[in-house]
C-alpha positions in Angstrom: 11.7 11.9 54.4 13.5 14.8 54.1 13.1 17.6 51.3 16.0 16.5 49.5 15.1 13.0 49.0 11.4 14.1 48.4 12.7 16.2 45.2 15.2 13.1 43.9 12.2 11.1 44.0 9.9 13.2 42.1 12.7 13.8 39.7 12.9 10.1 39.2 9.0 9.8 38.9 9.1 12.4 36.0 11.9 10.7 33.9 10.1 9.1 30.9 10.4 5.6 31.0 11.5 4.1 27.6 9.4 1.0 26.3 10.5 -1.0 23.1 7.5 -1.9 21.3 7.6 -4.4 18.7 5.4 -4.7 15.8 4.5 -1.3 16.7 3.5 -0.3 13.4 0.9 -3.1 13.0 -2.4 -2.8 14.0 -2.5 -3.3 17.8 1.1 -2.3 18.4 -0.2 1.3 16.9 -3.0 1.7 19.2 -1.0 0.7 22.1 1.9 3.0 21.0 -0.8 5.9 21.0 -2.0 4.8 24.6 1.8 4.5 25.9 2.3 8.1 24.8 -0.6 9.6 26.0 0.2 8.1 28.9 3.9 9.9 28.9 6.3 7.1 28.1 8.8 7.1 25.4 8.2 4.9 22.8 10.6 3.5 20.5 8.8 1.4 17.7 10.6 -1.7 15.8 8.9 -3.2 13.1 10.1 -5.0 9.6 6.7 -4.0 8.2 6.3 -7.2 6.8 2.9 -6.6 7.4 2.2 -2.8 7.9 3.3 0.3 6.5 5.8 3.0 8.1 2.8 5.8 7.3 1.3 4.3 10.6 3.9 6.6 12.4 2.2 10.0 10.9 -1.4 8.8 12.0 0.4 7.9 15.6 2.0 11.3 15.4 -1.3 12.7 14.5 -3.5 11.8 17.7 -0.9 11.7 20.2 1.1 14.7 19.6 4.2 12.9 19.9 6.5 11.1 17.1 8.0 7.9 18.4 11.3 6.7 17.5 11.4 3.7 14.8 13.7 1.6 13.6 13.0 -0.8 10.8 14.5 -4.6 12.2 13.5 -7.7 12.2 13.2 -9.0 15.6 14.7 -12.6 14.0 17.8 -10.8 13.2 19.7 -11.0 16.3 22.7 -8.5 15.3 20.5 -5.8 14.0 18.6 -6.2 17.1 22.0 -5.9 19.5 22.5 -3.0 17.6 19.2 -1.6 18.6 19.7 -1.7 22.1 23.0 -0.2 22.1 21.7 2.7 20.3 18.8 3.3 22.5 20.2 2.7 26.0 18.0 2.5 29.0 15.1 0.7 27.8 12.7 0.1 30.9 10.3 -2.8 29.3 9.4 -4.5 26.3 5.9 -5.0 24.3 6.5 -7.9 22.2 3.6 -7.8 19.4 6.0 -8.5 16.5 4.4 -12.1 15.0 2.6 -13.5 12.0 -1.1 -13.5 13.2 -3.0 -15.6 11.1 -4.7 -18.7 11.8 -5.5 -19.9 8.1 -2.2 -18.9 7.1 -0.4 -20.7 9.5 -2.0 -23.8 8.3 -0.5 -23.2 4.8 2.8 -22.2 6.0 3.6 -23.3 9.4 7.4 -23.1 9.2 7.3 -19.1 8.5 4.9 -18.7 11.8 7.8 -21.2 13.8 10.4 -19.3 12.5 9.1 -15.4 12.8 7.0 -16.2 16.0 9.4 -18.3 18.2 13.1 -16.8 17.3 11.8 -13.2 17.3 11.1 -13.7 21.3 14.0 -16.1 22.2 16.1 -12.9 20.5 14.4 -10.6 22.9 14.9 -12.6 26.0 18.4 -13.3 25.5 19.2 -9.7 25.0 17.0 -8.6 28.4 19.5 -9.5 30.7 22.6 -8.1 28.6 20.9 -4.5 28.7 19.4 -4.8 32.1 15.1 -4.6 30.8 13.4 -6.0 33.6 9.7 -6.7 32.1 8.0 -7.7 29.1 4.7 -7.9 28.3 3.8 -10.6 25.8 1.2 -10.6 23.3 -0.7 -14.3 23.4 -3.7 -15.4 22.7 -6.9 -17.1 23.6 -5.9 -19.8 20.9 -3.8 -21.3 23.8 -7.0 -22.7 25.1 -7.6 -24.6 22.0 -11.5 -25.7 21.6 -12.7 -25.1 25.5 -14.9 -27.4 27.2 -17.1 -24.9 28.6 -17.4 -20.8 27.8 -16.9 -18.3 29.3 -13.1 -19.6 29.9 -10.8 -18.1 32.7 -6.7 -18.4 32.7 -7.4 -21.6 35.4 -8.6 -23.5 32.0 -6.5 -26.5 30.7 -4.5 -25.5 27.6 -5.4 -27.7 24.7 -3.8 -29.2 21.9 -3.4 -26.2 19.5 -5.8 -26.3 16.6 -3.2 -24.5 14.3 0.2 -23.5 14.3 -0.6 -20.2 15.2 -1.7 -21.0 18.2 1.2 -23.5 18.8 3.2 -20.7 18.6 1.9 -18.5 21.5 1.6 -21.8 23.5 5.4 -22.3 23.1 6.4 -18.7 23.3 4.2 -18.9 26.8 6.6 -22.1 27.8 9.4 -20.3 26.5 8.9 -17.3 29.0 7.9 -19.2 32.1 10.9 -21.8 31.7 13.4 -19.0 31.4 11.9 -17.0 34.2 12.1 -20.1 36.1 15.8 -20.3 35.4 16.6 -17.4 37.7 17.2 -14.2 35.1 16.1 -11.1 36.3 13.1 -10.6 34.2 9.2 -10.5 34.9 6.6 -11.1 32.4 2.8 -10.0 31.8 1.2 -12.4 29.4 -2.0 -11.0 28.0 -4.1 -13.4 26.2 -6.5 -11.5 23.8 -9.5 -12.8 22.6 -10.3 -11.2 19.0 -9.3 -6.9 18.7 -11.5 -5.5 16.2 -12.2 -2.0 15.5 -10.2 1.6 15.2 -9.3 4.5 16.9 -12.1 6.9 17.0 -9.9 9.5 15.2 -9.9 7.3 12.2 -6.1 8.0 11.7 -5.0 4.4 12.5 -6.7 1.3 12.1 -6.5 -2.4 10.8 -4.7 -2.2 7.2 -3.5 -6.1 6.2 -1.5 -5.7 3.3 -3.3 -7.6 0.4 -6.2 -9.9 1.0 -7.3 -9.5 4.8 -6.8 -12.7 6.7 -9.5 -11.1 9.7 -13.2 -10.8 9.8 -13.8 -7.4 10.6 -11.8 -5.4 7.5 -12.7 -8.3 5.2 -16.4 -7.2 6.4 -15.5 -3.5 6.4 -13.7 -4.3 2.5 -16.8 -6.0 1.3 -19.2 -3.3 2.6 -16.8 -0.7 0.6 -17.1 -3.1 -2.5 -13.1 -3.6 -2.6 -14.1 -7.1 -2.0 -16.7 -9.0 -4.0 -18.1 -11.2 -1.7 -17.3 -12.3 2.1 -17.4 -15.9 2.9 -18.4 -17.3 6.4 -16.7 -20.3 7.1 -19.6 -22.9 8.1 -22.8 -22.7 9.4 -23.0 -26.0 11.2 -21.5 -25.4 14.4 -22.7 -26.2 17.5 -24.0 -22.8 18.3 -27.5 -20.7 17.9 -27.4 -19.6 14.5 -24.6 -22.1 13.1 -21.6 -19.9 12.6 -18.5 -19.6 15.1 -19.1 -17.1 18.2 -16.0 -15.1 19.5 -15.5 -12.3 22.1 -14.9 -9.2 20.1 -12.8 -6.3 22.1 -12.4 -3.0 21.0 -8.5 -2.5 19.9 -8.5 0.4 21.9 -9.6 -0.8 25.2 -7.2 -3.3 24.4 -4.3 -0.9 23.8 -5.6 0.4 27.2 -4.5 -2.7 29.1 -1.2 -2.9 28.1 -0.4 0.5 29.4 -1.7 -1.0 32.5 0.2 -4.0 32.3 3.6 -2.1 31.8 2.9 0.3 34.5 2.4 -3.1 37.1 5.7 -4.5 36.2 7.6 -1.1 36.4 6.6 -0.2 39.8 6.9 -3.7 40.8 3.3 -4.4 41.6 3.2 -8.1 40.0 2.8 -10.7 42.5 4.4 -13.6 40.4 7.5 -13.3 38.2 5.2 -14.4 35.4 1.5 -13.2 35.5 -1.3 -14.0 32.9 -4.5 -12.2 32.4 -7.4 -12.7 29.5 -8.4 -9.7 27.8 -12.0 -9.8 26.7 -15.8 -8.9 27.0 -16.9 -11.9 28.2 -19.8 -11.7 25.6 -19.7 -14.0 22.6 -20.8 -12.8 19.3 -21.5 -15.1 16.0 -20.1 -14.2 12.8 -23.4 -13.6 11.4 -24.6 -11.7 14.3 -21.5 -9.6 13.8 -22.5 -9.0 9.8 -25.8 -8.1 11.1 -24.2 -5.3 13.2 -22.4 -4.0 10.7 -25.0 -3.9 8.5 -26.9 -2.0 11.0 -24.2 0.6 11.7 -23.2 1.2 8.0 -26.2 1.3 6.3 -24.7 -1.4 4.0 -26.0 -4.5 2.9 -23.1 -7.2 2.6 -22.6 -9.5 0.0 -21.5 -12.8 1.6 -22.2 -16.6 1.1 -21.7 -19.6 3.4 -18.8 -21.8 2.4 -17.4 -25.1 4.3 -15.4 -24.8 7.7 -12.0 -23.6 7.4 -9.1 -25.5 9.0 -7.9 -24.5 12.6 -11.1 -22.2 13.4 -12.4 -22.9 16.8 -16.3 -23.4 17.1 -16.6 -20.9 20.4 -14.8 -19.2 22.8 -15.3 -16.1 24.8 -13.6 -15.0 28.0 -14.4 -14.9 31.4 -12.4 -11.2 32.2 -12.6 -11.4 36.0 -9.0 -11.5 36.9 -7.8 -8.8 34.6 -10.9 -6.5 35.8 -10.1 -7.1 39.4 -6.3 -7.6 39.7 -5.2 -4.9 36.8 -8.3 -2.5 37.2 -9.1 -2.6 33.4 -12.5 -3.5 31.7 -13.6 -3.4 28.1 -16.0 -0.5 27.7 -16.5 0.0 23.9 -19.9 -1.8 23.0 -19.6 -4.0 19.8 -21.7 -1.3 17.8 -19.1 1.6 18.7 -16.7 -0.5 17.7 -17.8 -1.7 14.3 -18.6 2.0 13.5 -15.0 2.6 14.3 -13.9 -0.1 12.1 -16.6 1.6 9.1 -15.3 5.0 9.5 -11.7 4.0 9.4 -12.7 1.9 6.2 -14.6 5.3 4.7 -11.1 7.4 5.6 -9.1 4.6 3.4 -11.3 5.6 0.5 -11.0 9.4 1.2 -7.5 8.9 0.8 -7.2 6.9 -2.3 -6.3 3.6 -0.6 -8.9 1.2 -0.5 
């Protein structure tokens, strides 16, 4: 290769790739934006702020030193989304987080979940070929496995009937992506099946801050520890587990965010082996709800006020990952310990108190 082409190639590699992050002011989205910017990507955030706050952008900017572009748009609005693609030309890839995500709420409001989670994806997929966007990383969930026959669970495990509308939307969306790509459109996708993201950025500049009463376990734990909530309810102690409470694979949110950067790079550099690739993202370790409460009490020094109540509809008894495929193929591995992760969650809660937010 002569010097001219070498210099042209180097210039091409130096041009920042532009990534659209839907739901980018949300919990996992905001941490992923930080990691993308740290890796040199240009980021455009789209979020309707239904379960997040635009102030998160300040935290992202403090950590990464770069202020991402932000557009307040609902991904269900195809007109607004089309205008966004026209405004922000040359988007190279998409990471799609924007979705309603609480299992319990989905049982109570199924139509909300089907509308929010499915229409938004269809709109993005429809627009991708029109604007030459070649790849999408999809935020999926271990809930697609339903109640597994055995643990740990790998990507070859059967997809069971969903135990909640939330889980069903993830199953349906995975099928939509695979069917659409199979039809011959010039796009590819990496589907990431998360286990249970928890914790916060170690700087405590961003973290999990649900609007209203938390639907997820850890913010409810930390808010109870801070006496924002009077009492934590543990849904069931009669499961077939060592202490009777549900078992989950709790993964540090920063570790999870880093996996998205690797996935984007894999797509953009055409390293994918198939047009649709699927990876489990977890630690490979199962931790029960009661064990997690004990870990929180240990790292925070706070005694948690909790009570055992009846089982919650839609909950899976026990599930944890076999992350070997992600470890070997992506070269990614969860690194933070559960103690470090719970410490980060408590540090974030303390920061919120200092700011007078919570």
